[in-house]
C-alpha positions as CSV (number, residue, x, y, z in Angstrom):
1,X,43.7,12.7,54.3
2,X,41.9,15.8,53.5
3,X,43.7,18.6,51.6
4,X,43.0,21.2,54.4
5,X,42.3,20.5,58.1
6,X,39.5,22.2,59.9
7,X,41.7,24.9,61.1
8,X,43.2,25.6,57.8
9,X,39.8,25.8,56.3
10,X,38.7,28.2,59.0
11,X,41.7,30.3,58.3
12,X,40.8,30.1,54.5
13,X,37.3,31.3,55.2
14,X,38.6,34.2,57.2
15,X,40.9,35.4,54.4
16,X,38.0,35.0,51.9
17,X,35.6,37.0,54.0
18,X,38.2,39.8,54.2
19,X,38.9,39.7,50.6
20,X,35.3,40.0,49.7
21,X,34.9,43.0,52.1
22,X,38.0,44.8,50.9
23,X,37.2,44.2,47.3
24,X,33.7,45.4,47.7
25,X,34.8,48.7,49.3
26,X,37.6,49.3,46.9
27,X,35.6,48.7,43.7
28,X,32.7,50.8,44.9
29,X,34.9,53.7,45.7
30,X,36.9,53.4,42.5
31,X,33.8,52.9,40.4
32,X,32.2,56.3,41.8
33,X,35.6,58.0,41.2
34,X,35.8,56.7,37.8
35,X,32.2,57.8,36.7
36,X,33.0,61.3,37.8
37,X,36.2,61.2,35.8
38,X,34.3,60.0,32.7
39,X,31.8,62.7,33.1
40,X,34.7,65.2,33.4
41,X,36.6,64.1,30.4
42,X,34.5,62.5,27.8
43,X,31.5,64.4,29.1
44,X,33.3,67.7,28.8
45,X,33.5,67.3,25.1
46,X,30.3,65.5,24.4
47,X,26.9,65.1,25.8
48,X,27.2,62.2,28.2
49,X,24.6,60.9,30.7
50,X,25.3,59.4,34.1
51,X,24.1,56.1,32.5
52,X,26.8,56.5,29.6
53,X,29.5,57.3,32.1
54,X,28.5,54.3,34.2
55,X,28.8,52.0,31.2
56,X,32.2,53.3,30.2
57,X,33.4,52.8,33.9
58,X,31.9,49.1,33.9
59,X,33.9,48.4,30.8
60,X,37.1,49.5,32.9
61,X,36.2,47.6,36.1
62,X,37.6,44.1,35.3
63,X,40.9,45.9,34.5
64,X,40.7,47.8,37.9
65,X,39.9,44.5,39.7
66,X,43.0,43.0,38.0
67,X,45.1,45.7,39.1
68,X,43.8,46.0,42.7
69,X,43.5,42.3,43.5
70,X,47.2,41.9,44.8
71,X,46.7,44.8,47.3
72,X,43.1,43.5,48.2
73,X,44.7,40.1,49.0
74,X,47.3,41.9,51.1
75,X,44.7,43.7,53.2
76,X,42.6,40.8,53.5
77,X,45.4,38.7,54.8
78,X,46.3,41.5,57.4
79,X,42.6,41.6,58.4
80,X,42.2,37.9,58.8
81,X,45.3,37.3,61.0
82,X,44.7,40.5,62.9
83,X,41.4,39.1,63.8
84,X,42.8,35.6,64.7
85,X,45.4,37.3,66.8
86,X,43.1,39.6,68.8
87,X,40.7,36.6,69.6
88,X,43.9,34.7,70.9
89,X,43.1,32.1,68.3
90,X,46.5,32.2,67.0
91,X,47.9,31.3,70.4
92,X,45.5,28.3,70.6
93,X,46.6,27.1,67.3
94,X,50.2,27.4,68.2
95,X,49.6,25.7,71.5
96,X,47.9,22.8,69.6
97,X,51.2,22.0,68.0
98,X,50.3,23.5,64.5
99,X,53.3,25.3,62.9
100,X,53.2,28.5,61.3
101,X,54.0,26.8,57.9
102,X,50.7,24.8,58.1
103,X,48.5,27.7,59.2
104,X,50.0,29.8,56.4
105,X,49.2,27.0,53.7
106,X,45.8,28.4,53.1
107,X,47.1,32.0,52.6
108,X,49.8,30.7,50.1
109,X,47.1,28.4,48.3
110,X,44.7,31.4,48.1
111,X,47.4,33.7,46.5
112,X,48.4,30.9,44.1
113,X,44.7,30.3,43.0
114,X,44.0,33.9,42.7
115,X,47.1,34.5,40.8
116,X,46.4,31.7,38.4
117,X,42.6,32.8,38.0
118,X,43.8,36.5,37.2
119,X,46.3,35.3,34.6
120,X,44.1,32.8,32.7
121,X,40.4,34.0,33.3
122,X,40.3,37.5,34.5
123,X,42.8,39.0,32.3
124,X,41.4,37.8,29.0
125,X,38.0,39.1,30.1
126,X,39.4,42.4,31.1
127,X,41.4,42.8,27.8
128,X,38.2,42.3,25.8
129,X,36.2,44.9,27.7
130,X,39.3,47.4,27.9
131,X,39.4,47.3,24.1
132,X,35.7,47.8,23.9
133,X,36.0,50.8,26.3
134,X,38.7,52.4,24.0
135,X,36.7,51.8,20.9
136,X,33.4,53.3,22.6
137,X,35.3,56.3,24.0
138,X,36.8,57.1,20.5
139,X,33.5,56.7,18.9
140,X,31.8,59.1,21.3
141,X,34.6,61.7,21.0
142,X,34.5,61.1,17.1
143,X,38.4,60.7,17.1
144,X,39.4,59.2,13.8
145,X,42.7,58.1,15.1
146,X,45.0,56.2,12.8
147,X,45.2,52.5,14.0
148,X,47.9,50.0,13.5
149,X,47.3,46.1,13.8
150,X,49.3,43.1,13.1
151,X,48.3,39.8,11.3
152,X,49.9,36.8,9.9
153,X,50.2,38.7,6.5
154,X,52.0,41.6,8.0
155,X,50.8,44.9,9.3
156,X,47.8,46.9,8.6
157,X,47.6,50.8,9.2
158,X,44.7,53.1,8.5
159,X,44.9,56.9,8.2
160,X,42.4,59.3,7.0
161,X,40.6,62.7,7.4
162,X,37.3,64.2,6.6
163,X,37.6,63.7,2.8
164,X,39.3,60.3,2.4
165,X,41.0,57.4,4.2
166,X,43.8,55.1,3.2
167,X,44.3,51.5,4.3
168,X,47.9,50.4,4.1
169,X,49.3,46.9,4.2
170,X,53.0,46.0,4.5
171,X,54.5,42.5,4.8
172,X,57.4,43.8,7.0
173,X,58.6,46.9,8.6
174,X,62.0,48.3,9.5
175,X,63.5,51.0,11.4
176,X,60.9,50.9,14.2
177,X,58.1,51.0,11.9
178,X,58.8,53.9,9.7
179,X,60.0,52.0,6.8
180,X,57.5,49.7,5.4
181,X,58.4,46.9,2.7
182,X,56.3,45.4,0.1
183,X,53.4,48.1,0.5
184,X,49.8,48.0,-0.9
185,X,47.5,51.1,-0.2
186,X,43.9,51.4,-0.9
187,X,42.5,54.9,-1.0
188,X,38.9,55.7,-0.7
189,X,37.1,59.0,-1.0
190,X,34.0,60.1,1.1
191,X,30.8,60.3,-0.7
192,X,28.5,63.4,-0.5
193,X,24.6,63.6,-0.8
194,X,23.0,67.0,-1.3
195,X,26.4,68.7,-0.5
196,X,26.7,67.0,2.8
197,X,29.2,64.3,3.7
198,X,27.9,60.7,4.4
199,X,29.6,57.7,6.1
200,X,30.1,56.0,2.9
201,X,33.4,55.8,0.9
202,X,34.1,54.9,-2.7
203,X,37.2,53.3,-4.1
204,X,39.6,55.9,-5.6
205,X,42.9,54.2,-6.3
206,X,45.2,51.3,-5.4
207,X,49.0,51.9,-5.0
208,X,51.6,49.1,-4.9
209,X,55.1,50.0,-3.9
210,X,58.4,48.4,-3.0
211,X,58.8,50.5,0.1
212,X,57.1,53.4,1.8
213,X,59.4,55.7,4.2
214,X,57.5,57.9,6.7
215,X,58.7,61.5,6.3
216,X,57.6,64.7,8.1
217,X,54.0,65.0,6.7
218,X,54.2,62.5,3.9
219,X,55.0,58.9,2.9
220,X,57.7,58.6,0.4
221,X,56.8,55.7,-2.0
222,X,59.5,53.9,-4.2
223,X,58.9,51.6,-7.0
224,X,55.3,52.5,-7.5
225,X,52.5,50.9,-9.5
226,X,49.4,53.0,-9.3
227,X,45.8,51.9,-10.4
228,X,43.0,54.4,-10.8
229,X,39.5,53.3,-12.0
230,X,39.0,53.8,-15.8
231,X,42.8,54.9,-16.2
232,X,45.8,52.7,-17.6
233,X,48.1,51.3,-14.9
234,X,50.9,53.9,-14.2
235,X,54.3,53.1,-13.1
236,X,56.4,55.8,-11.1
237,X,59.8,55.7,-9.5
238,X,58.6,57.8,-6.5
239,X,55.3,59.0,-5.1
240,X,54.4,61.2,-2.1
241,X,51.2,60.6,0.0
242,X,50.3,63.2,2.6
243,X,49.8,61.8,6.2
244,X,49.2,63.3,9.6
245,X,51.4,60.4,11.2
246,X,54.4,61.3,13.2
247,X,57.5,59.0,13.0
248,X,58.2,59.4,16.7
249,X,54.6,58.3,17.7
250,X,53.7,55.8,15.1
251,X,54.1,52.8,17.2
252,X,51.9,54.5,19.9
253,X,49.0,53.8,17.5
254,X,49.6,50.1,18.1
255,X,47.5,48.0,20.2
256,X,47.9,48.5,23.9
257,X,49.2,45.3,25.8
258,X,46.2,46.0,28.1
259,X,43.7,45.0,25.2
260,X,45.4,41.6,24.5
261,X,44.4,38.8,26.7
262,X,46.9,36.2,28.2
263,X,45.8,33.5,25.8
264,X,46.3,35.6,22.7
265,X,49.6,37.2,23.7
266,X,52.1,34.4,22.6
267,X,50.6,34.3,19.2
268,X,50.5,38.3,18.9
269,X,54.2,38.4,20.0
270,X,55.2,35.9,17.2
271,X,53.2,38.0,14.7
272,X,54.7,41.3,15.8
273,X,58.3,39.8,15.6
274,X,57.6,38.4,12.2
275,X,56.4,41.8,10.9
276,X,59.5,43.4,12.2
277,X,58.0,45.5,15.0
278,X,59.4,45.7,18.5
279,X,57.5,43.2,20.8
280,X,59.3,44.0,24.1
281,X,56.3,45.6,25.8
282,X,54.2,42.5,24.8
283,X,56.8,40.0,25.9
284,X,56.8,42.2,29.2
285,X,53.1,41.9,29.5
286,X,53.1,38.0,29.0
287,X,56.1,37.6,31.5
288,X,54.3,39.8,34.1
289,X,51.1,37.8,33.7
290,X,52.9,34.6,34.3
291,X,54.7,35.9,37.3
292,X,51.3,36.9,38.9
293,X,51.0,33.7,41.1
294,X,54.4,34.5,42.7
295,X,53.3,38.1,43.1
296,X,50.1,37.2,44.9
297,X,51.8,34.6,47.1
298,X,54.3,37.3,48.1
299,X,51.5,39.9,48.9
300,X,49.4,37.4,50.8
301,X,52.4,36.2,52.9
302,X,53.5,39.8,53.6
303,X,50.0,40.6,55.0
304,X,50.0,37.4,57.1
305,X,53.5,37.6,58.5
306,X,53.3,41.0,60.0
307,X,50.3,39.9,62.0
308,X,51.8,36.8,63.5
309,X,53.5,38.6,66.5
310,X,51.3,37.9,69.6
311,X,49.0,40.8,70.7
312,X,50.4,40.9,74.2
313,X,54.0,41.3,72.9
314,X,53.1,44.7,71.4
315,X,54.7,46.2,68.4
316,X,51.9,45.1,66.0
317,X,51.2,48.6,64.6
318,X,54.9,48.9,63.7
319,X,54.9,45.6,62.0
320,X,51.7,46.5,60.1
321,X,53.4,49.8,58.8
322,X,56.4,47.9,57.8
323,X,54.3,45.3,55.8
324,X,52.4,48.2,54.1
325,X,55.6,49.9,53.2
326,X,57.0,46.6,51.9
327,X,53.9,46.1,49.7
328,X,54.1,49.7,48.2
329,X,57.8,49.1,47.7
330,X,57.0,45.9,46.0
331,X,54.5,47.6,43.8
332,X,57.0,50.4,42.6
333,X,60.0,48.0,42.2
334,X,57.5,45.8,39.9
335,X,56.5,49.1,37.9
336,X,60.1,50.1,37.5
337,X,61.3,46.8,36.6
338,X,58.4,46.4,34.1
339,X,59.4,49.7,32.5
340,X,62.9,48.4,31.9
341,X,61.5,45.2,30.4
342,X,59.0,47.0,28.2
343,X,61.7,49.2,26.7
344,X,64.0,46.2,26.0
345,X,66.6,47.6,28.7
346,X,66.2,44.1,30.5
347,X,65.1,40.8,29.7
348,X,61.1,40.6,30.2
349,X,61.4,37.3,32.1
350,X,64.1,38.8,34.5
351,X,62.2,42.1,35.0
352,X,58.9,40.4,35.6
353,X,60.0,37.6,37.9
354,X,62.8,39.3,40.0
355,X,60.6,41.7,42.2
356,X,58.0,39.1,43.3
357,X,60.5,36.2,43.8
358,X,62.8,38.5,45.6
359,X,60.1,39.5,48.2
360,X,58.8,36.0,48.3
361,X,62.1,34.6,49.4
362,X,62.7,37.3,51.8
363,X,59.4,36.6,53.4
364,X,59.9,32.9,53.5
365,X,63.4,33.3,55.0
366,X,61.8,35.5,57.6
367,X,59.3,32.8,58.7
368,X,61.9,30.2,58.6
369,X,64.2,32.2,61.0
370,X,61.4,33.3,63.3
371,X,59.6,29.9,63.4
372,X,62.4,27.4,62.9
373,X,65.2,29.3,64.4
């Protein structure tokens, strides 16, 4: 017995055709707008050609695809079933004894496959290109932003200015990242040639400390051991190291969840928790990605269900408007719930799965009520 009947394959083909058309139009429009945006923002500070702006926009394109796919699937589903309805093909399908559950199966299957593809393939690819985009943009703008990263050995932080840079390693952090434990600092000074600064740095000193506390404008080190080339090791109870970091925005220097792919997120969450940092937004990102199949199926079903009413009975425009409003409501509900999960106000699993499952069950209930009585 084939997985899909000919009618189901025909409906699936209609949905795929609509999806390709909607994605093509959306991506072309978004790409043109983003190129102009890159010329306005990045090109406003540095010399940026149209080709350079297009390159930056292409790096963002996979992430844009990831974000627009649910809505593209919604519109594609609406287009497919509207065409079937206008050509009276839905009436013929129903008259042949095929229930709505059967001719909606291709839509459900397409949503499930697209959700799994986005989660496991598109997201990791988009995350890598998003990271490349941020690095390239920062390099073009010459923004020497402090960076914060996590590894199995703890956290790594870099700060610097025009004259020197300091690489900081801590095995663990406390108090939201402003209290570093078991700290090592490597300071390097910029080299000059003919009175002009170069891109090379030379080792200046190494500092080991029991802890480093971020104050306004400086790191307060305790239990310090300082090593400077050609000088004896010096021990100090306290030492202040200037910094431009702000305690309230330190964690904003951490990696964006959008730059970490689905397959890397579980390990990254474990590393972040082991280092003592708050991993709520990364847990939320992981849970949101795992909930994508349910979200895609819900979006696809919304688009299909609002177009099932026979054309001659009227009221289709109102149903399309209701479906569009439901999809927009689902989007804002998902964003609001994600914010709660990212801040730790709600469990990430609950925050990620509640909106799509609620809408999915409501849609399935509506289908059961209308079709089965």
